N, C-alpha and C positions, 0 to 999 in steps of 0.2 A: 267299264267292267273293271272290277277290283279282282286282285289276284289273292289266292289262298297262301300263307306264306306255311312252309312245312318246318316243324322245330322238333328235335329229338332230346330225349330225356333219359338219364338213367334210371330215375326213380319217379314215380307219381304218387306224392301223398294225399290222400283223402281226407280233407280235415284241417281246418286251421287253428284248432284249439291248442292248450298249450304241449301235448303229446307231438301232434304233427308238426308244430312249428319248431320244436326242439329236435325233433328227428331231421328236418329240412336244414336247420342250422348245422347238427353234427355231420350230415352226408355233406353238405357242400364246404364244410372244412376239409373234409377228405377228397376235394376236387371232384365230387359228382354232381352231373347237372342235374338239377331237381325242380320239379313244377309242383306246386302245392294249389289245390283245388279247394274251394271252399263255397257252401251255398249262401254265407253272410260275409260282411265286410269284415276283416279280422279283428277289430276292436270289439265287435260282438260276437266273437268265437264263444263256445259254451264254457269255458274255462274261466273268461272273464264275466261273463254273464252269470256264474253261478254264486257269487258273492258270499262266499261261506259255505259252501256246498261241496267245495273240493276238500278231503281231510290229508 
């Protein structure tokens, strides 16, 4: 039987688009423990997939 590891974070960011990843980077540079949750692989996040739809 496998065991479940407990982890703790200072911040949980939902979404790995440009805004979510930028927030994660900024928080991690401030020594916060950050978790990012995304429904898709980061290279298919909405900012990348917009292809010109972001102003």
